[in-house]
mmCIF file of the C-alpha atoms, coordinates in Angstrom:
data_MODEL
# 
_entry.id   MODEL 
# 
loop_
_atom_site.group_PDB 
_atom_site.id 
_atom_site.type_symbol 
_atom_site.label_atom_id 
_atom_site.label_alt_id 
_atom_site.label_comp_id 
_atom_site.label_asym_id 
_atom_site.label_entity_id 
_atom_site.label_seq_id 
_atom_site.pdbx_PDB_ins_code 
_atom_site.Cartn_x 
_atom_site.Cartn_y 
_atom_site.Cartn_z 
_atom_site.occupancy 
_atom_site.B_iso_or_equiv 
_atom_site.pdbx_formal_charge 
_atom_site.auth_seq_id 
_atom_site.auth_comp_id 
_atom_site.auth_asym_id 
_atom_site.auth_atom_id 
_atom_site.pdbx_PDB_model_num 
ATOM 1   C CA . MET A 1 1   ? 13.043 80.134  -4.812  1.00 0.00 ? 1   MET A CA 1 
ATOM 2   C CA . THR A 1 2   ? 13.123 79.781  -0.940  1.00 0.00 ? 2   THR A CA 1 
ATOM 3   C CA . SER A 1 3   ? 11.960 83.310  1.260   1.00 0.00 ? 3   SER A CA 1 
ATOM 4   C CA . ALA A 1 4   ? 12.629 85.108  3.689   1.00 0.00 ? 4   ALA A CA 1 
ATOM 5   C CA . THR A 1 5   ? 10.953 82.731  6.237   1.00 0.00 ? 5   THR A CA 1 
ATOM 6   C CA . ASP A 1 6   ? 11.800 79.043  5.044   1.00 0.00 ? 6   ASP A CA 1 
ATOM 7   C CA . PHE A 1 7   ? 15.131 78.900  6.819   1.00 0.00 ? 7   PHE A CA 1 
ATOM 8   C CA . VAL A 1 8   ? 17.044 79.461  10.325  1.00 0.00 ? 8   VAL A CA 1 
ATOM 9   C CA . LEU A 1 9   ? 20.446 81.135  10.858  1.00 0.00 ? 9   LEU A CA 1 
ATOM 10  C CA . ARG A 1 10  ? 21.462 79.360  14.302  1.00 0.00 ? 10  ARG A CA 1 
ATOM 11  C CA . ALA A 1 11  ? 25.645 79.029  16.183  1.00 0.00 ? 11  ALA A CA 1 
ATOM 12  C CA . ALA A 1 12  ? 26.804 75.708  14.456  1.00 0.00 ? 12  ALA A CA 1 
ATOM 13  C CA . GLU A 1 13  ? 27.080 72.389  16.186  1.00 0.00 ? 13  GLU A CA 1 
ATOM 14  C CA . PRO A 1 14  ? 29.107 69.483  15.955  1.00 0.00 ? 14  PRO A CA 1 
ATOM 15  C CA . ARG A 1 15  ? 26.846 67.214  14.368  1.00 0.00 ? 15  ARG A CA 1 
ATOM 16  C CA . ASP A 1 16  ? 27.642 70.238  12.034  1.00 0.00 ? 16  ASP A CA 1 
ATOM 17  C CA . VAL A 1 17  ? 30.715 69.392  11.054  1.00 0.00 ? 17  VAL A CA 1 
ATOM 18  C CA . PRO A 1 18  ? 30.398 67.174  8.081   1.00 0.00 ? 18  PRO A CA 1 
ATOM 19  C CA . ALA A 1 19  ? 27.983 69.016  6.348   1.00 0.00 ? 19  ALA A CA 1 
ATOM 20  C CA . ILE A 1 20  ? 29.765 71.676  6.665   1.00 0.00 ? 20  ILE A CA 1 
ATOM 21  C CA . VAL A 1 21  ? 32.747 70.347  4.640   1.00 0.00 ? 21  VAL A CA 1 
ATOM 22  C CA . GLY A 1 22  ? 30.414 69.528  1.857   1.00 0.00 ? 22  GLY A CA 1 
ATOM 23  C CA . LEU A 1 23  ? 29.726 73.352  1.785   1.00 0.00 ? 23  LEU A CA 1 
ATOM 24  C CA . ILE A 1 24  ? 33.210 73.373  1.538   1.00 0.00 ? 24  ILE A CA 1 
ATOM 25  C CA . ARG A 1 25  ? 33.856 71.506  -1.148  1.00 0.00 ? 25  ARG A CA 1 
ATOM 26  C CA . GLU A 1 26  ? 30.813 73.069  -3.041  1.00 0.00 ? 26  GLU A CA 1 
ATOM 27  C CA . LEU A 1 27  ? 32.844 76.419  -2.148  1.00 0.00 ? 27  LEU A CA 1 
ATOM 28  C CA . ALA A 1 28  ? 36.185 75.282  -3.507  1.00 0.00 ? 28  ALA A CA 1 
ATOM 29  C CA . GLU A 1 29  ? 34.120 73.844  -7.070  1.00 0.00 ? 29  GLU A CA 1 
ATOM 30  C CA . PHE A 1 30  ? 32.419 77.488  -7.127  1.00 0.00 ? 30  PHE A CA 1 
ATOM 31  C CA . GLU A 1 31  ? 35.890 78.984  -6.703  1.00 0.00 ? 31  GLU A CA 1 
ATOM 32  C CA . LYS A 1 32  ? 37.932 76.075  -9.068  1.00 0.00 ? 32  LYS A CA 1 
ATOM 33  C CA . LEU A 1 33  ? 40.287 75.532  -6.075  1.00 0.00 ? 33  LEU A CA 1 
ATOM 34  C CA . SER A 1 34  ? 38.897 71.865  -5.456  1.00 0.00 ? 34  SER A CA 1 
ATOM 35  C CA . HIS A 1 35  ? 42.502 71.232  -6.122  1.00 0.00 ? 35  HIS A CA 1 
ATOM 36  C CA . LEU A 1 36  ? 43.778 72.594  -2.369  1.00 0.00 ? 36  LEU A CA 1 
ATOM 37  C CA . VAL A 1 37  ? 40.712 70.989  -0.234  1.00 0.00 ? 37  VAL A CA 1 
ATOM 38  C CA . GLN A 1 38  ? 42.115 69.702  2.533   1.00 0.00 ? 38  GLN A CA 1 
ATOM 39  C CA . VAL A 1 39  ? 39.059 69.873  4.595   1.00 0.00 ? 39  VAL A CA 1 
ATOM 40  C CA . THR A 1 40  ? 36.959 66.337  6.043   1.00 0.00 ? 40  THR A CA 1 
ATOM 41  C CA . PRO A 1 41  ? 35.369 66.922  9.091   1.00 0.00 ? 41  PRO A CA 1 
ATOM 42  C CA . GLU A 1 42  ? 38.038 65.303  11.260  1.00 0.00 ? 42  GLU A CA 1 
ATOM 43  C CA . THR A 1 43  ? 40.012 67.948  11.062  1.00 0.00 ? 43  THR A CA 1 
ATOM 44  C CA . LEU A 1 44  ? 37.815 70.893  11.103  1.00 0.00 ? 44  LEU A CA 1 
ATOM 45  C CA . HIS A 1 45  ? 35.505 69.903  13.744  1.00 0.00 ? 45  HIS A CA 1 
ATOM 46  C CA . PRO A 1 46  ? 38.845 70.477  16.817  1.00 0.00 ? 46  PRO A CA 1 
ATOM 47  C CA . HIS A 1 47  ? 39.320 74.110  15.051  1.00 0.00 ? 47  HIS A CA 1 
ATOM 48  C CA . LEU A 1 48  ? 34.961 74.598  15.979  1.00 0.00 ? 48  LEU A CA 1 
ATOM 49  C CA . PHE A 1 49  ? 34.769 72.496  18.789  1.00 0.00 ? 49  PHE A CA 1 
ATOM 50  C CA . GLY A 1 50  ? 37.982 71.498  19.937  1.00 0.00 ? 50  GLY A CA 1 
ATOM 51  C CA . ASP A 1 51  ? 39.603 71.955  23.430  1.00 0.00 ? 51  ASP A CA 1 
ATOM 52  C CA . LYS A 1 52  ? 40.948 75.613  22.192  1.00 0.00 ? 52  LYS A CA 1 
ATOM 53  C CA . PRO A 1 53  ? 38.687 76.653  19.150  1.00 0.00 ? 53  PRO A CA 1 
ATOM 54  C CA . VAL A 1 54  ? 39.884 79.374  16.677  1.00 0.00 ? 54  VAL A CA 1 
ATOM 55  C CA . VAL A 1 55  ? 37.671 79.740  14.155  1.00 0.00 ? 55  VAL A CA 1 
ATOM 56  C CA . GLU A 1 56  ? 33.226 79.908  14.820  1.00 0.00 ? 56  GLU A CA 1 
ATOM 57  C CA . ALA A 1 57  ? 30.373 79.461  12.267  1.00 0.00 ? 57  ALA A CA 1 
ATOM 58  C CA . LEU A 1 58  ? 26.738 80.122  11.652  1.00 0.00 ? 58  LEU A CA 1 
ATOM 59  C CA . VAL A 1 59  ? 24.701 77.724  9.565   1.00 0.00 ? 59  VAL A CA 1 
ATOM 60  C CA . ALA A 1 60  ? 21.744 77.570  7.432   1.00 0.00 ? 60  ALA A CA 1 
ATOM 61  C CA . GLU A 1 61  ? 19.277 75.500  7.837   1.00 0.00 ? 61  GLU A CA 1 
ATOM 62  C CA . ALA A 1 62  ? 16.065 75.318  4.782   1.00 0.00 ? 62  ALA A CA 1 
ATOM 63  C CA . GLY A 1 63  ? 13.794 71.886  4.861   1.00 0.00 ? 63  GLY A CA 1 
ATOM 64  C CA . GLY A 1 64  ? 15.804 70.448  7.577   1.00 0.00 ? 64  GLY A CA 1 
ATOM 65  C CA . ALA A 1 65  ? 19.661 70.125  5.864   1.00 0.00 ? 65  ALA A CA 1 
ATOM 66  C CA . VAL A 1 66  ? 22.465 73.269  6.334   1.00 0.00 ? 66  VAL A CA 1 
ATOM 67  C CA . VAL A 1 67  ? 22.657 74.478  3.055   1.00 0.00 ? 67  VAL A CA 1 
ATOM 68  C CA . ALA A 1 68  ? 25.106 77.857  4.341   1.00 0.00 ? 68  ALA A CA 1 
ATOM 69  C CA . PHE A 1 69  ? 27.686 78.804  6.376   1.00 0.00 ? 69  PHE A CA 1 
ATOM 70  C CA . ALA A 1 70  ? 30.015 81.210  7.304   1.00 0.00 ? 70  ALA A CA 1 
ATOM 71  C CA . LEU A 1 71  ? 32.602 80.462  8.973   1.00 0.00 ? 71  LEU A CA 1 
ATOM 72  C CA . PHE A 1 72  ? 34.091 83.173  11.092  1.00 0.00 ? 72  PHE A CA 1 
ATOM 73  C CA . PHE A 1 73  ? 36.806 83.622  13.392  1.00 0.00 ? 73  PHE A CA 1 
ATOM 74  C CA . THR A 1 74  ? 38.556 87.578  15.714  1.00 0.00 ? 74  THR A CA 1 
ATOM 75  C CA . ASN A 1 75  ? 41.185 89.456  14.116  1.00 0.00 ? 75  ASN A CA 1 
ATOM 76  C CA . PHE A 1 76  ? 43.499 92.334  15.794  1.00 0.00 ? 76  PHE A CA 1 
ATOM 77  C CA . SER A 1 77  ? 43.331 96.389  14.820  1.00 0.00 ? 77  SER A CA 1 
ATOM 78  C CA . THR A 1 78  ? 46.556 98.024  16.108  1.00 0.00 ? 78  THR A CA 1 
ATOM 79  C CA . PHE A 1 79  ? 45.270 100.950 15.316  1.00 0.00 ? 79  PHE A CA 1 
ATOM 80  C CA . LEU A 1 80  ? 42.161 100.703 16.255  1.00 0.00 ? 80  LEU A CA 1 
ATOM 81  C CA . SER A 1 81  ? 43.463 98.930  18.966  1.00 0.00 ? 81  SER A CA 1 
ATOM 82  C CA . ARG A 1 82  ? 40.501 96.802  19.343  1.00 0.00 ? 82  ARG A CA 1 
ATOM 83  C CA . PRO A 1 83  ? 39.273 93.347  17.653  1.00 0.00 ? 83  PRO A CA 1 
ATOM 84  C CA . GLY A 1 84  ? 37.831 92.214  14.694  1.00 0.00 ? 84  GLY A CA 1 
ATOM 85  C CA . LEU A 1 85  ? 35.238 89.297  12.922  1.00 0.00 ? 85  LEU A CA 1 
ATOM 86  C CA . TYR A 1 86  ? 36.971 88.761  9.943   1.00 0.00 ? 86  TYR A CA 1 
ATOM 87  C CA . LEU A 1 87  ? 34.630 86.193  7.737   1.00 0.00 ? 87  LEU A CA 1 
ATOM 88  C CA . GLU A 1 88  ? 37.121 83.310  5.663   1.00 0.00 ? 88  GLU A CA 1 
ATOM 89  C CA . ASP A 1 89  ? 33.755 81.966  3.201   1.00 0.00 ? 89  ASP A CA 1 
ATOM 90  C CA . LEU A 1 90  ? 29.814 81.883  2.852   1.00 0.00 ? 90  LEU A CA 1 
ATOM 91  C CA . TYR A 1 91  ? 28.734 80.088  1.041   1.00 0.00 ? 91  TYR A CA 1 
ATOM 92  C CA . VAL A 1 92  ? 24.768 79.166  -0.110  1.00 0.00 ? 92  VAL A CA 1 
ATOM 93  C CA . GLN A 1 93  ? 23.695 76.695  -2.211  1.00 0.00 ? 93  GLN A CA 1 
ATOM 94  C CA . PRO A 1 94  ? 23.052 77.511  -5.927  1.00 0.00 ? 94  PRO A CA 1 
ATOM 95  C CA . ALA A 1 95  ? 19.676 77.492  -5.300  1.00 0.00 ? 95  ALA A CA 1 
ATOM 96  C CA . LEU A 1 96  ? 18.965 79.371  -2.492  1.00 0.00 ? 96  LEU A CA 1 
ATOM 97  C CA . ARG A 1 97  ? 20.415 82.585  -3.533  1.00 0.00 ? 97  ARG A CA 1 
ATOM 98  C CA . GLY A 1 98  ? 18.303 85.759  -3.874  1.00 0.00 ? 98  GLY A CA 1 
ATOM 99  C CA . SER A 1 99  ? 16.791 83.586  -0.923  1.00 0.00 ? 99  SER A CA 1 
ATOM 100 C CA . GLY A 1 100 ? 17.301 86.062  1.734   1.00 0.00 ? 100 GLY A CA 1 
ATOM 101 C CA . ILE A 1 101 ? 19.696 83.329  3.504   1.00 0.00 ? 101 ILE A CA 1 
ATOM 102 C CA . GLY A 1 102 ? 23.339 85.726  2.581   1.00 0.00 ? 102 GLY A CA 1 
ATOM 103 C CA . GLN A 1 103 ? 22.689 89.179  4.011   1.00 0.00 ? 103 GLN A CA 1 
ATOM 104 C CA . ALA A 1 104 ? 20.384 87.457  6.596   1.00 0.00 ? 104 ALA A CA 1 
ATOM 105 C CA . LEU A 1 105 ? 23.985 85.182  7.332   1.00 0.00 ? 105 LEU A CA 1 
ATOM 106 C CA . LEU A 1 106 ? 26.559 88.447  6.999   1.00 0.00 ? 106 LEU A CA 1 
ATOM 107 C CA . ALA A 1 107 ? 23.488 90.774  8.765   1.00 0.00 ? 107 ALA A CA 1 
ATOM 108 C CA . ARG A 1 108 ? 24.061 88.501  12.018  1.00 0.00 ? 108 ARG A CA 1 
ATOM 109 C CA . LEU A 1 109 ? 28.048 88.696  11.466  1.00 0.00 ? 109 LEU A CA 1 
ATOM 110 C CA . GLY A 1 110 ? 27.481 92.266  11.511  1.00 0.00 ? 110 GLY A CA 1 
ATOM 111 C CA . SER A 1 111 ? 25.543 91.852  14.984  1.00 0.00 ? 111 SER A CA 1 
ATOM 112 C CA . ILE A 1 112 ? 27.718 90.245  16.340  1.00 0.00 ? 112 ILE A CA 1 
ATOM 113 C CA . ALA A 1 113 ? 30.768 92.373  15.693  1.00 0.00 ? 113 ALA A CA 1 
ATOM 114 C CA . VAL A 1 114 ? 28.826 95.459  17.684  1.00 0.00 ? 114 VAL A CA 1 
ATOM 115 C CA . ASP A 1 115 ? 27.501 92.845  20.475  1.00 0.00 ? 115 ASP A CA 1 
ATOM 116 C CA . ARG A 1 116 ? 30.988 92.062  21.235  1.00 0.00 ? 116 ARG A CA 1 
ATOM 117 C CA . GLY A 1 117 ? 32.623 95.736  21.104  1.00 0.00 ? 117 GLY A CA 1 
ATOM 118 C CA . TYR A 1 118 ? 34.296 94.650  17.566  1.00 0.00 ? 118 TYR A CA 1 
ATOM 119 C CA . GLY A 1 119 ? 35.990 97.133  16.012  1.00 0.00 ? 119 GLY A CA 1 
ATOM 120 C CA . ARG A 1 120 ? 35.025 96.222  12.045  1.00 0.00 ? 120 ARG A CA 1 
ATOM 121 C CA . PHE A 1 121 ? 33.974 93.190  10.129  1.00 0.00 ? 121 PHE A CA 1 
ATOM 122 C CA . GLU A 1 122 ? 35.857 92.072  6.955   1.00 0.00 ? 122 GLU A CA 1 
ATOM 123 C CA . TRP A 1 123 ? 36.562 89.699  4.025   1.00 0.00 ? 123 TRP A CA 1 
ATOM 124 C CA . SER A 1 124 ? 37.607 89.375  0.925   1.00 0.00 ? 124 SER A CA 1 
ATOM 125 C CA . VAL A 1 125 ? 36.006 88.826  -2.884  1.00 0.00 ? 125 VAL A CA 1 
ATOM 126 C CA . LEU A 1 126 ? 37.626 87.100  -5.731  1.00 0.00 ? 126 LEU A CA 1 
ATOM 127 C CA . ASP A 1 127 ? 37.886 90.402  -8.366  1.00 0.00 ? 127 ASP A CA 1 
ATOM 128 C CA . TRP A 1 128 ? 36.627 88.181  -10.545 1.00 0.00 ? 128 TRP A CA 1 
ATOM 129 C CA . ASN A 1 129 ? 32.610 87.830  -8.132  1.00 0.00 ? 129 ASN A CA 1 
ATOM 130 C CA . GLN A 1 130 ? 31.241 90.861  -9.539  1.00 0.00 ? 130 GLN A CA 1 
ATOM 131 C CA . ASN A 1 131 ? 27.798 89.350  -8.621  1.00 0.00 ? 131 ASN A CA 1 
ATOM 132 C CA . ALA A 1 132 ? 29.217 89.476  -5.166  1.00 0.00 ? 132 ALA A CA 1 
ATOM 133 C CA . ILE A 1 133 ? 30.735 92.656  -5.071  1.00 0.00 ? 133 ILE A CA 1 
ATOM 134 C CA . ARG A 1 134 ? 27.618 94.266  -6.065  1.00 0.00 ? 134 ARG A CA 1 
ATOM 135 C CA . PHE A 1 135 ? 26.395 92.326  -3.709  1.00 0.00 ? 135 PHE A CA 1 
ATOM 136 C CA . TYR A 1 136 ? 28.139 93.464  -0.939  1.00 0.00 ? 136 TYR A CA 1 
ATOM 137 C CA . GLU A 1 137 ? 28.528 97.445  -2.168  1.00 0.00 ? 137 GLU A CA 1 
ATOM 138 C CA . LYS A 1 138 ? 25.273 96.422  -2.009  1.00 0.00 ? 138 LYS A CA 1 
ATOM 139 C CA . MET A 1 139 ? 25.036 96.259  1.898   1.00 0.00 ? 139 MET A CA 1 
ATOM 140 C CA . GLY A 1 140 ? 27.079 98.906  2.355   1.00 0.00 ? 140 GLY A CA 1 
ATOM 141 C CA . ALA A 1 141 ? 30.020 97.344  2.196   1.00 0.00 ? 141 ALA A CA 1 
ATOM 142 C CA . SER A 1 142 ? 33.758 99.103  0.888   1.00 0.00 ? 142 SER A CA 1 
ATOM 143 C CA . VAL A 1 143 ? 36.093 96.411  -1.597  1.00 0.00 ? 143 VAL A CA 1 
ATOM 144 C CA . LEU A 1 144 ? 39.590 98.156  -0.584  1.00 0.00 ? 144 LEU A CA 1 
ATOM 145 C CA . PRO A 1 145 ? 40.495 98.489  -3.828  1.00 0.00 ? 145 PRO A CA 1 
ATOM 146 C CA . ASP A 1 146 ? 44.719 99.566  -2.269  1.00 0.00 ? 146 ASP A CA 1 
ATOM 147 C CA . TRP A 1 147 ? 44.840 96.818  -0.178  1.00 0.00 ? 147 TRP A CA 1 
ATOM 148 C CA . ARG A 1 148 ? 46.511 92.351  -1.355  1.00 0.00 ? 148 ARG A CA 1 
ATOM 149 C CA . ILE A 1 149 ? 46.678 89.932  0.062   1.00 0.00 ? 149 ILE A CA 1 
ATOM 150 C CA . CYS A 1 150 ? 49.545 88.246  1.334   1.00 0.00 ? 150 CYS A CA 1 
ATOM 151 C CA . ARG A 1 151 ? 50.348 84.609  1.705   1.00 0.00 ? 151 ARG A CA 1 
ATOM 152 C CA . ILE A 1 152 ? 52.482 82.252  2.130   1.00 0.00 ? 152 ILE A CA 1 
ATOM 153 C CA . THR A 1 153 ? 51.799 78.754  2.376   1.00 0.00 ? 153 THR A CA 1 
ATOM 154 C CA . GLY A 1 154 ? 52.443 75.051  1.865   1.00 0.00 ? 154 GLY A CA 1 
ATOM 155 C CA . ASP A 1 155 ? 56.074 74.153  1.859   1.00 0.00 ? 155 ASP A CA 1 
ATOM 156 C CA . ALA A 1 156 ? 56.778 77.502  1.306   1.00 0.00 ? 156 ALA A CA 1 
ATOM 157 C CA . LEU A 1 157 ? 56.164 78.064  4.470   1.00 0.00 ? 157 LEU A CA 1 
ATOM 158 C CA . LYS A 1 158 ? 57.659 75.360  6.356   1.00 0.00 ? 158 LYS A CA 1 
ATOM 159 C CA . ARG A 1 159 ? 61.374 77.176  4.509   1.00 0.00 ? 159 ARG A CA 1 
ATOM 160 C CA . PHE A 1 160 ? 60.293 80.104  5.607   1.00 0.00 ? 160 PHE A CA 1 
ATOM 161 C CA . GLY A 1 161 ? 59.546 79.367  9.487   1.00 0.00 ? 161 GLY A CA 1 
ATOM 162 C CA . ALA A 1 162 ? 62.386 77.249  9.931   1.00 0.00 ? 162 ALA A CA 1 
# 
């Protein structure tokens, strides 16, 4: 187990993209969704560091390696009439869970939202991931029971958008 002083949080840099992609693949395997993964360093890089980035990322380094990431973007609340921060994915390698990295990433994201004047900080959690749900609730998050995610993707999106 790594202590809280053995890792560093920082904004992702272009050199981190291959490590982030590797962690995304680990996350997909954990969530039993590997069959959906299409990400490569070449496809992710422009969205993080291209001419018009649409996402940002934080990474945690321990022992000189990237061991965790949080990928996030700005959304908007019409009711608040303010932007918000949406956490798309947060992943900490299993050997380092419980070391404070996940909590530190979430706290840093909360600080970013406050510093930017955002109205809220949101993310989704799989209903079967009770460890994550307990962790988030312990940190003060509310799991919204009345909301469901709607998604159109792949061929269905192509048909819908035609």
